[in-house]
C-alpha positions in Angstrom: 2.9 -15.3 14.0 2.2 -14.3 10.5 1.7 -17.8 9.3 0.1 -19.5 12.3 -3.5 -20.7 12.3 -4.1 -20.0 8.6 -5.2 -22.4 5.9 -2.9 -23.3 3.0 -4.3 -20.8 0.6 -3.8 -17.9 3.1 -0.3 -19.1 3.9 0.5 -19.3 0.2 -0.7 -15.7 -0.3 1.4 -14.5 2.7 4.5 -16.2 1.3 3.8 -14.5 -2.1 4.0 -11.2 -0.3 7.4 -12.0 1.2 8.7 -13.5 -2.0 7.6 -10.5 -4.1 9.3 -8.1 -1.7 12.5 -10.0 -1.5 12.7 -10.8 -5.2 12.5 -7.1 -6.0 15.5 -6.6 -3.6 14.3 -3.1 -2.8 11.6 -1.2 -1.0 8.2 -1.5 -2.7 5.1 0.6 -2.6 2.3 -1.4 -1.0 0.3 -1.1 -4.3 3.1 -2.6 -6.3 3.6 -5.3 -3.7 0.0 -6.4 -3.5 -0.4 -6.4 -7.3 2.9 -8.3 -7.8 2.0 -10.8 -5.2 -1.6 -11.1 -6.6 -3.1 -10.6 -3.1 -5.7 -8.3 -1.5 -4.1 -5.0 -0.6 -5.1 -5.4 3.1 -3.0 -8.6 3.2 0.2 -6.6 2.7 -0.6 -4.4 5.7 -1.5 -7.5 7.7 1.8 -9.3 6.8 3.9 -6.2 7.6 2.1 -5.7 10.9 2.5 -9.4 11.9 6.2 -9.3 10.9 6.9 -5.9 12.4 10.2 -7.1 14.0 11.6 -7.7 10.5 9.4 -5.6 8.1 8.4 -2.0 8.3 6.9 0.9 6.3 9.4 3.6 5.4 8.5 7.2 5.9 7.6 7.3 2.2 5.2 4.4 2.8 7.2 1.7 1.1 7.6 -1.8 2.6 11.2 -2.7 3.6 13.0 -5.2 5.8 15.1 -4.1 8.8 18.1 -6.3 8.2 19.7 -8.2 5.3 19.5 -11.5 7.2 15.7 -11.4 6.5 16.4 -11.3 2.8 18.7 -14.3 3.2 16.2 -16.2 5.3 13.4 -15.7 2.8 15.5 -16.7 -0.2 16.7 -19.8 1.6 13.4 -20.8 3.2 11.1 -20.1 0.3 13.3 -21.1 -2.7 10.5 -23.1 -4.4 8.2 -20.0 -4.1 10.9 -17.8 -5.5 11.4 -20.2 -8.4 7.6 -20.2 -9.1 7.5 -16.4 -8.9 10.4 -16.1 -11.4 8.7 -18.7 -13.7 5.5 -16.6 -13.7 7.5 -13.6 -14.8 6.6 -11.7 -11.7 4.0 -9.7 -13.6 0.5 -10.1 -14.7 -0.7 -8.3 -17.8 -2.8 -6.0 -15.7 0.3 -4.5 -14.0 2.7 -3.9 -16.9 3.5 -0.4 -15.6 5.0 -2.0 -12.5 6.9 -4.8 -14.2 10.3 -3.1 -14.2 10.1 -2.8 -10.4 9.4 -6.5 -10.0 12.1 -8.2 -12.0 13.7 -10.7 -9.8 17.0 -9.4 -8.5 17.9 -12.3 -6.3 21.2 -13.7 -7.5 21.2 -17.4 -8.3 17.5 -17.8 -7.5 17.3 -20.7 -10.0 20.5 -22.4 -8.9 19.8 -25.7 -7.2 
């Protein structure tokens, strides 16, 4: 799977890809996704490829999930990562042009 046989740093990077995508609550261009997740651009393609039953590239080249249950699974499973992503503001100063696309749209992400 996408998270098997990887060290903690790699697993964390892959989770950031999922959290960034789900937090945006919309399809994202791979460039926006890798910058928002603060990962290498090749990792986005690796994660989407490894999770092809639930993630895909649209004909426009954006990353999207097949079914809303994936969104629900990620928001439930990775709540601490969502919280951290929200706390960081979802944007680094180097990607201010993409910030509007990366505001967290997950309702009640901070409700515990």
